[in-house]
Every structure is written in structure tokens, then in C-alpha cells.
C-alpha positions as CSV (number, residue, x, y, z in Angstrom):
1,X,29.5,17.6,-12.3
2,X,28.2,13.8,-12.1
3,X,29.0,11.6,-9.7
4,X,31.0,8.1,-10.0
5,X,29.2,5.3,-8.9
6,X,31.2,3.7,-5.9
7,X,32.0,-0.1,-5.1
8,X,31.3,-1.4,-1.8
9,X,34.7,-0.2,-0.2
10,X,34.9,2.9,-1.8
11,X,31.3,3.3,0.1
12,X,32.9,2.6,3.3
13,X,35.9,4.5,2.7
14,X,33.8,8.3,1.6
15,X,31.7,7.6,4.9
16,X,34.7,7.3,6.8
17,X,36.1,10.4,5.1
18,X,33.1,12.4,5.7
19,X,33.3,10.9,9.8
20,X,31.0,8.1,9.6
21,X,31.6,5.7,12.9
22,X,31.7,2.1,12.4
23,X,31.9,1.5,16.7
24,X,28.6,-0.1,17.4
25,X,28.8,-2.5,13.7
26,X,32.0,-2.9,12.0
27,X,32.6,-2.8,8.7
28,X,32.8,-5.9,7.4
29,X,29.4,-6.1,9.1
30,X,28.5,-2.5,6.6
31,X,29.7,-4.1,4.1
32,X,27.3,-7.3,4.5
33,X,24.1,-4.5,5.5
34,X,25.0,-2.6,2.4
35,X,25.1,-5.7,-0.5
36,X,22.5,-7.4,1.2
37,X,19.9,-5.9,3.1
38,X,19.8,-2.0,1.7
39,X,21.9,0.1,-0.3
40,X,24.3,3.0,0.3
41,X,22.0,6.0,-1.6
42,X,18.9,5.0,0.3
43,X,20.7,4.3,3.8
44,X,22.8,7.7,3.7
45,X,19.6,9.5,2.9
46,X,19.2,9.3,6.8
47,X,22.3,11.7,7.3
48,X,20.3,14.9,6.5
49,X,19.3,14.0,10.8
50,X,22.5,15.1,11.9
51,X,24.6,18.0,11.9
52,X,28.1,18.6,10.9
53,X,31.5,20.3,12.4
54,X,31.2,23.6,11.0
55,X,35.0,25.1,11.8
56,X,38.1,23.2,12.8
57,X,39.8,20.0,11.3
58,X,36.9,18.4,11.2
59,X,34.9,20.5,9.3
60,X,32.3,19.0,6.7
61,X,32.4,15.7,8.7
62,X,29.3,14.2,10.8
63,X,29.4,14.5,14.4
64,X,28.4,11.9,16.6
65,X,27.1,9.6,13.4
66,X,27.4,5.3,13.8
67,X,26.8,3.5,10.7
68,X,24.6,1.8,13.2
69,X,22.3,4.6,13.6
70,X,21.3,5.4,10.1
71,X,20.3,1.3,10.1
72,X,18.5,1.7,13.3
73,X,16.9,4.8,11.2
74,X,15.8,2.7,8.2
75,X,14.9,0.0,9.8
76,X,12.3,2.6,12.2
77,X,11.4,4.0,8.6
78,X,10.0,0.7,7.2
79,X,7.7,0.6,10.2
80,X,6.4,3.6,9.9
81,X,5.6,3.5,6.3
82,X,3.9,-0.3,6.5
83,X,1.9,1.8,9.0
84,X,1.2,4.8,7.2
85,X,0.6,2.7,4.4
86,X,-2.0,1.1,6.1
87,X,-4.2,4.0,7.3
88,X,-4.1,6.2,4.6
89,X,-5.9,3.1,2.9
90,X,-8.1,2.9,6.0
91,X,-8.8,6.5,5.2
92,X,-9.7,6.0,1.0
93,X,-11.7,3.1,2.2
94,X,-14.4,5.1,4.5
95,X,-13.9,8.2,2.5
96,X,-15.7,5.4,-0.3
97,X,-17.8,4.9,2.5
98,X,-19.3,8.6,3.0
99,X,-19.5,8.7,-0.5
100,X,-21.8,6.1,-1.2
101,X,-24.1,6.7,2.0
102,X,-24.1,10.5,0.6
103,X,-24.9,9.0,-3.2
104,X,-27.3,6.8,-1.6
105,X,-29.5,9.6,-0.2
106,X,-29.1,11.8,-3.3
107,X,-30.3,9.0,-5.7
108,X,-33.5,8.9,-3.6
109,X,-33.9,12.7,-3.9
110,X,-33.5,11.9,-8.2
111,X,-30.0,12.6,-8.4
112,X,-28.6,9.6,-11.2
113,X,-25.4,7.9,-10.9
114,X,-24.7,7.4,-14.4
115,X,-24.9,11.1,-14.8
116,X,-23.5,12.5,-12.1
117,X,-20.3,10.9,-13.5
118,X,-20.7,12.8,-16.8
119,X,-21.2,15.8,-15.2
120,X,-17.9,15.7,-13.2
121,X,-16.2,14.4,-16.2
122,X,-17.5,17.6,-18.3
123,X,-17.3,20.0,-14.5
124,X,-20.8,20.2,-15.4
125,X,-21.2,23.1,-13.0
126,X,-18.6,24.6,-13.2
127,X,-19.4,28.6,-14.7
128,X,-15.8,30.0,-15.4
129,X,-15.0,28.8,-18.9
130,X,-11.4,28.4,-19.0
131,X,-11.1,26.1,-15.4
132,X,-14.0,24.6,-16.5
133,X,-12.1,23.6,-19.8
134,X,-9.0,22.8,-18.6
135,X,-10.6,20.3,-16.4
136,X,-12.5,18.7,-18.3
137,X,-9.7,17.9,-20.6
138,X,-7.9,16.8,-17.3
139,X,-10.4,14.7,-15.9
140,X,-11.5,13.1,-19.5
141,X,-7.7,12.1,-20.4
142,X,-7.6,10.8,-16.3
143,X,-10.3,8.6,-17.2
144,X,-9.0,6.9,-21.0
145,X,-5.9,6.0,-18.4
146,X,-7.7,4.7,-15.9
147,X,-9.7,2.6,-18.5
148,X,-6.9,1.5,-20.8
149,X,-4.8,0.6,-17.3
150,X,-7.1,-1.5,-15.6
151,X,-8.9,-3.0,-19.3
152,X,-6.5,-6.4,-18.5
153,X,-6.3,-5.8,-14.9
154,X,-7.2,-9.1,-13.3
155,X,-8.9,-7.5,-10.6
156,X,-10.9,-4.8,-12.5
157,X,-10.7,-5.7,-15.8
158,X,-14.6,-7.3,-15.7
159,X,-15.8,-4.0,-14.6
160,X,-13.8,-2.1,-17.2
161,X,-15.5,-4.1,-19.7
162,X,-19.1,-4.0,-18.0
163,X,-19.1,-0.3,-17.5
164,X,-16.7,0.9,-20.3
165,X,-19.0,3.0,-22.1
166,X,-21.5,3.8,-19.2
167,X,-20.3,4.1,-15.9
168,X,-21.9,5.2,-12.8
169,X,-20.0,6.7,-10.3
170,X,-20.4,4.1,-7.8
171,X,-18.3,1.9,-10.3
172,X,-15.6,4.6,-10.7
173,X,-14.6,5.0,-7.5
174,X,-13.7,1.6,-7.4
175,X,-11.1,2.6,-10.0
176,X,-9.7,5.5,-9.6
177,X,-6.7,6.5,-7.7
178,X,-7.0,8.6,-4.2
179,X,-6.0,11.6,-6.2
180,X,-9.3,11.6,-8.2
181,X,-11.1,10.1,-5.4
182,X,-10.1,13.6,-3.8
183,X,-11.1,15.3,-7.1
184,X,-14.4,13.8,-7.6
185,X,-15.4,14.2,-3.5
186,X,-14.5,18.1,-3.7
187,X,-16.8,18.6,-7.1
188,X,-19.4,17.0,-5.2
189,X,-18.6,19.1,-2.3
190,X,-18.6,22.1,-3.6
191,X,-20.1,21.8,-6.9
192,X,-23.1,19.8,-5.8
193,X,-23.6,21.1,-2.6
194,X,-23.2,17.7,-1.1
195,X,-23.4,19.5,2.6
196,X,-22.3,16.2,4.6
197,X,-18.9,16.2,3.5
198,X,-18.2,19.5,4.7
199,X,-15.6,18.5,7.5
200,X,-13.5,16.5,4.9
201,X,-10.6,19.3,4.1
202,X,-9.4,19.1,0.3
203,X,-6.5,20.6,1.0
204,X,-5.7,17.9,3.8
205,X,-7.4,15.2,2.3
206,X,-3.9,16.1,-0.4
207,X,-1.5,15.8,2.2
208,X,-2.7,12.6,2.9
209,X,-2.6,11.9,-0.9
210,X,0.9,12.5,-1.0
211,X,1.8,10.8,1.7
212,X,0.0,7.7,0.8
213,X,2.1,8.0,-2.4
214,X,5.3,8.0,-0.6
215,X,4.9,5.5,1.4
216,X,3.2,3.1,-1.9
217,X,6.7,3.7,-4.1
218,X,8.6,3.0,-0.7
219,X,10.1,7.0,-0.3
220,X,12.1,7.4,2.7
221,X,9.9,9.5,4.9
222,X,12.4,10.5,8.2
223,X,15.3,11.3,6.3
224,X,15.0,14.5,6.6
225,X,12.6,16.3,9.7
226,X,14.6,19.1,10.0
227,X,12.7,22.6,10.2
228,X,12.4,24.7,7.4
229,X,13.4,28.4,7.7
230,X,10.8,30.8,8.9
231,X,10.9,32.4,5.3
232,X,9.3,29.1,4.1
233,X,7.2,28.7,7.1
234,X,3.3,29.4,6.1
235,X,0.6,28.6,9.2
236,X,-1.8,25.6,9.4
237,X,-5.3,25.5,10.0
238,X,-6.7,26.0,12.6
239,X,-8.2,22.7,12.6
240,X,-4.9,21.2,13.0
241,X,-3.8,23.5,16.0
242,X,-7.1,22.3,17.7
243,X,-5.8,18.8,16.9
244,X,-2.4,19.0,17.9
245,X,-3.6,21.2,21.4
246,X,-6.5,18.4,22.1
247,X,-3.9,16.0,22.3
248,X,-1.2,17.0,24.0
249,X,0.3,20.5,26.1
250,X,2.5,21.1,23.0
251,X,4.5,25.0,23.2
252,X,3.2,26.8,20.3
253,X,6.8,27.6,19.1
254,X,7.3,23.6,19.1
255,X,4.2,23.1,17.0
256,X,4.9,26.0,14.3
257,X,8.5,24.7,14.5
258,X,7.7,20.8,14.0
259,X,4.9,21.5,11.5
260,X,7.0,23.9,9.0
261,X,8.5,20.5,8.3
262,X,6.8,18.7,5.0
263,X,6.8,15.1,6.5
264,X,6.0,15.7,10.0
265,X,2.9,18.3,8.2
266,X,1.7,15.3,6.0
267,X,2.0,12.7,9.0
268,X,0.2,15.3,11.1
269,X,-3.0,15.4,8.9
270,X,-2.8,12.1,7.8
271,X,-3.5,11.6,12.4
272,X,-6.3,14.0,11.7
273,X,-8.0,12.3,9.3
274,X,-8.0,9.5,10.0
275,X,-9.1,10.1,13.9
276,X,-12.0,12.4,11.6
277,X,-13.1,10.3,9.2
278,X,-12.4,6.6,10.0
279,X,-15.5,5.4,12.4
280,X,-15.0,4.0,15.8
281,X,-14.1,0.5,15.3
282,X,-12.5,-3.1,15.3
283,X,-10.6,-1.1,12.4
284,X,-9.9,1.8,13.9
285,X,-8.4,0.4,17.4
286,X,-6.2,-1.9,15.9
287,X,-4.5,0.6,14.0
288,X,-4.5,3.1,16.6
289,X,-3.5,0.0,18.6
290,X,-0.6,-0.3,16.6
291,X,0.6,3.2,16.1
292,X,0.9,3.2,19.8
293,X,3.0,0.1,19.8
294,X,5.3,1.9,17.4
295,X,5.6,5.4,19.2
296,X,6.2,4.0,22.4
297,X,7.8,0.7,21.8
298,X,9.5,-0.1,18.8
299,X,10.7,3.5,17.6
300,X,12.3,3.9,21.5
301,X,14.4,0.4,21.0
302,X,17.4,1.8,20.3
303,X,17.1,5.4,21.7
304,X,20.4,5.5,23.4
305,X,22.0,5.5,19.7
306,X,20.2,9.2,19.3
307,X,20.2,10.3,23.0
308,X,22.7,13.3,21.8
309,X,20.6,14.2,18.6
310,X,18.3,16.9,19.6
311,X,16.6,16.8,16.3
312,X,15.7,13.5,16.8
313,X,14.8,13.3,20.3
314,X,12.7,16.4,20.3
315,X,10.9,14.4,17.0
316,X,10.2,11.6,18.8
317,X,8.8,14.1,22.1
318,X,6.6,15.7,19.4
319,X,4.9,12.5,18.6
320,X,5.1,10.7,21.4
321,X,3.1,13.7,23.7
322,X,0.3,13.3,20.6
323,X,0.2,9.6,20.3
324,X,0.3,8.9,24.3
325,X,-3.5,9.3,24.7
326,X,-4.9,9.4,21.2
327,X,-6.7,6.5,22.0
328,X,-8.5,8.0,24.9
329,X,-9.0,11.4,23.3
330,X,-10.8,9.8,20.5
331,X,-12.9,7.0,21.8
332,X,-10.4,4.0,20.4
333,X,-9.6,2.8,23.5
334,X,-13.3,0.8,24.0
335,X,-14.9,-1.0,21.2
336,X,-18.9,-0.1,20.8
337,X,-20.3,-2.6,22.6
């Protein structure tokens, strides 16, 4: 059954019926916020981090949920989203740097950058006929779409005009999405045997891609941090476990519970890839400093709001433990001289 859209007053009444409180922020201030700064549907998505009464007269209502808590979580989420977007862009940039460094080595050994792209689009090195045809069709379609979408683009239209009919791989990587870049790296790593890319885990990189897309589309990141049930949990790869252990003393049971949540899992994979792929220097130091400031200063700004929320408190402590000494662990506390 479809649900009708509610006007502002109906939204307030609906929230009150569900147990939302307006002690820290009045109903009038809440109306103003919903009219000017956010919307009911997006703001109330953070309610998933709060528990409900399971019995009694208040059964089905939220426990200890103030409108101000949702407003604060939305602000924190925005800060997280902005920073994570910066970090995914850094990863994308340095992936291209790594790729081009290897491409230069391959060219010196006789590899043709124009032919490499054609080999990739044709999946020329694949012996599985069905997989090859599927990849070939998919990549050709992506290539056509990329050309079509960028032909009139003010920023890269000139590249399309110049190279549309004969494009080298170093032009291609400047035009494609993060996902297509990941696919190209996977191809060169597995089919062209570029061993220098062996430290790049493609599945882990795909989690970064998913998080990047969520940030780019302004999706809520922390609106549901609940661990999934045991039946849906799957073990994390050893390099992720080792990464967390290296950063902090987090008990195995807590580690597994937090990583079972796909949002937390993706953020951890992003941090791993950031530390692994972004070289020591000004960019990395700046971003890690921003990360520490976010975790240590901004997020706990109104920590009293969430003092009774075990889910949010434990999630914060999990990330605080990981981030606290990340600069020292990965050598970004001081720049190279």
C-alpha cells in the first residue's frame, strides 16, 4: 500500500506518534529545519540507529530519540561524506599514477598503448569464449557510452574529438569512471601479468567504488550501522583483519560485528586502500589530519546526545581506535624532508 506525502505539520505529528521528542529542539525549530535545511524522508533515515520499545504501552515507539539527535547525525554524515569523497578521489588519482608508471615500463618493453586498449575492449587474452564475448559486449557498450556522454563535455570534449577513433590507454583512463578504471587494472593485472599491481586487491577496490558512488550521489552513509545477523556474515579477508589489528586492540568479536555492517565494511576497505595506495606526502598527510580531526573533534562535539545509544557509542569507539594513531602507524605524521 502506497503511503501519502505528509505536509510539515503532519510530519511533526507522525514523529511524535513514533516517539520522537522535541525537548532539545522545539517543534517550531524542527519545522523550520525541515522547510529550509533538510527533508523528512532523508532526516528520519537515521532513526534506524535507535531501538524501539518491544512491549508495553509504548511498543513500536522509539526509545530516547530526540529530533535534535537526527539533525546532529545528518550534520556528521555530511562531514563524513565530504571527507570520504576526497579520499576516494585521491585513491583514483594515485591508481592512475600507478597505472601510468607501469604503462611506461611496458612501453619500454615493446607494449603499445593503443593496442593495449583494443586488447582490453576485445578481452583479447581471455580463453573462455562465453566470458570473453560477455566482457567484449559490455566494454564496447561502456566505451560507446563514454564517447557519447563526453563528446560535448567542456572539460574533456577536446580529447574525444582528437582520439575518438584511435585512443591510447593513457587518454582512456582520464575519461572513464572509477569502476571502468578498476576493470582495466584487473585486466592488466590478471591477463597481462603486470606484477607490480599485485598489491591491489580488486574486490577491495570495488568496495571503494561503491562507497565513492554513495558519496557522489549524496546518499546517507551512517543511517544504519546495525550489525547484520550471523547467517548473513562472511569473513573479511586477512589483509583487512591485519590492517585493523595493526591499528588498534579491538577484540575479535567486536571486529567481526562491526565489519558485518556493509557501510562500516566499505569505510574500512577505503581506509586500507588509502593507506596502501596513496604515497606518503602532502596529500596523504592533509587527508589523514582531516580524518583525525573529524573523528577526534567534530563527531564527539555533542557526544552527550548519544551517551545512551550503545550502537553509536561502540561504532564511534571502533573508529576512534583505528584512526587515533593511523598517522604514526602509516608514516604520515611527518613529511619526507
